[in-house]
N, C-alpha and C positions, 0 to 999 in steps of 0.2 A: 583628423589629428588624433594621435595616440596619447591618451591621458592616463595610461597605466601607472605613471609615476605618482599619481594621487594616492594610490593604495599603499605606497611605501610609508606614508605618514601614519597609517593605521597599524597599531601594534598588536591587535587581536587577531587570532586565527580566523574567526568568523565574526562578521560585523553586520550592522544594519544600514538602512538607507540614511539614517541620521548621521552615522559615522562618516559615510561617504560625503554627505552634504557638508559637514564640518571641515573635512579635508579639502574639498573643492573650493569652499569659500576662502580658505587660507592660500591655496595654490593657484587659483585663477582669478585675475583681477576682474572685478565687476560681476562675479558669478552670483546668480540668484536661484532661489529654490525652484522657480518655474523652469529653470534649465535642467533640472534633475532627470527628467524623463529621457531627454536626448543623451545626457551623459551616461546614464545606465545602459541604454541601448548600445551606445558606442563602445563602452567597456566590455560588454558581452560579445559584441560583434568582432572586436579586434583580439579577443582571446584573453583578456586580462581578468575577467570576472566570471564567476559561476554562481547562479542562484541555487541554494541548497534547501530553502524553505521559505515560508511566508516572511517577507522582510528580513531575510537572512542570506548573506552572501559570503563567498570565499574567493581567494585568489585561485585562478585555475591551477596553478602549480601545487596548491595545497589540497585541492578537492580530491576525494577518494575515487569517485567515478562520475562521469557525466552521462552515462548511457541509461536511457529510460527503459524500465521493464515493460514490455508489451506482451500480454498473455496470448497464447496460441490455444484456441479452443478445439476440442475433439469434435468429430462429426456428430457424435451423440449429443454433445452440449449445444452445438449449433442448431440441431433439430429441435431440441427443447426450447431454446431461445425463440425460434421461429414459431413454435406452437403457442408459446405464451403470448407473443405479440399478436398473433392472429385471433386468439380467443379472449385475451385479457389486455386489450391495448392501453388501458389507462392505469394498469397496476404498476407500481414502482418495484423493481426487483434487481438483483445482482446474481451473477453466476460465476462460480470459480470451481476449480477441480483439484482433487488430491494429487494427481500425477504431476501437477506443476512443480511440486516440491522435489521431484526426482532430479531436477537440474542441480540441486544443491546438496543432495543426500549422498552419503557413502553407501548406506544400506537402503536401497531403493524400495519403494512400495510396489507390490506385484500387481495389485488391482487398482482400478480407478473408481472414484466416487465423485459424482457431480453434486455440488452444494448449490442449492437454490435458496437465496435469502429474499423473502418477500415482505413487503410492508405489513405491519401487524394485522390490519383489518382484512388483508387479502389472502392470508395463508390458507385457510380452510377452503376458500372459494377457488383458488388456483389448484389446490390438491384435488378437489372434486371435479373440476373441469378437465383435468389431465389424467385422472386415475385410470380410466378404461384403456387408454392408449399405452400406459406404462404399468399395467397391472403386474403386481408382484415385485416391482422394482422401485417403487416410490414409497418413502416413509415420511410421515409428518411429525416433525419435532420428536424424534426417537431419543431414548436414553442410550448410553453406550452399551448397556446390556441388551436392549432390544435390537440394536444394530448388529451385535454379535450373532444373534439368532435368526434375524429376518432379512438382513440386507443381501441383495443378489449382486453378482458381477455387473459392473457398470450401473450400480444403483444410484438413485437420486434421493437426496435428503433435503426436505423443505424445512427451513427454520425461519424464525422471525428476524427481519432486518432491523438492526439497531439504527435509530435515527442519527443523522449526520454521518452515516457510513461513508468513508472516502471512496471516490470513483474516478476513473479516467474521464477526461472531457469529451473524448471522441463520441461516446454514446452512453446511455444510462446504465447499461448492465455490466460493463467491463470493470474488473476488480484490480486496483493498483497494488503494488508491492507493499505499501504501508499497511493496508488492511490485512494482507496475508501474514505479515509479521505478528500483528496483534492477535490474529486468530489462533496462532500457535499457543498462545497463553490463555485465551478467553474461551475458545471453542472446545467443549468437553469431548465431542465426537472426534475432532481432529487430534486432540491429545491422546486419545486411545489408539490412534492409528500410527503415530510417529513416536519413536522412542525419544524421550527427553535427553538421553545420552547423546543424541545426534544434534541437539540444538546448537551448541557452541560452534561447531564446524559449519553447520548450515547457515546460521545467521552471519558469521564472518564472511562466508561465500556470497551471500546476498549483498552485503554492503561493499564487498570488493568488486562485484560485477556491475552493480547498478546504482544509480542515483536514488537516494532515499530522502524524502522530505520529512525530516525529523519532527518538525512542528505538526505536520498532518498526522504522523504516526502517533505521537504522544497525545494529541487531542483525541484521537479515536481510542487509544488505550484508556484515557480517562473516562470516556463514555462507557467502556466495558469494565470499569473498575479494576483495571489491570496496570495502571500506569506505574505505581510503585514497584510492583513485581517485575515488570518489564525493565525499568531503569536499573533496578538492583541486579537483575540477571546480566544485562549488558555490561555493567561495570565490573561484575565479579567473574564473568565466565567468557567474555569475548574481547576482541581487540577493537571494538567499535568506539569511535570517539564521539561522545555526545557533544553536539555543537550548540545546544540550547539549554536553558536552565530547566532542570528537572524539578 
């Protein structure tokens, strides 16, 4: 049964599970809160509803994009991931790459850098275990100035992983689009490599092409002490519609 009509009673562009429950109790005789799981699954399956964040939904017709960003790793990054798993199987880490941003940039970056974010206690240990195999190409927590002088083509930068860093569910190391957006503002190395003049077009392109969990994005921005800056930039410089309270 198509229950899409229930959403017509909700006057907000984005809404919560509680909003849907209230509408369902009014529109379906005998509806109970225990019926919500089946209702939500049915609304998403029949194309009426799109989940855009934790406990945040939109009508499919209003959603900007439903396509999930799935990162594609270079052969060098995949080799690095394999080496870490073989030698440091219990270390928590994430890997992301500079050239991923070329998909959204007008002025593309010419060289690639692999970012390796490692849990705080494991940074030096991972660096030491991998150094000989990547000699001359691996830098541990460098400053932007050190990066300018010492990084090599296809270089690897090891930095501390911030706790509660968002990740894709498929495996532990994959980095979702929400983290990449925040790193544009929080990561000094990345900011030195991409012109801030490209940010408005790039961020609009990200939101146009992919589904972005704004709750996850802003939670991570708060962890990086960049939430206010990010929200202000989105409001003043992009066409992004903020769907959650900032």
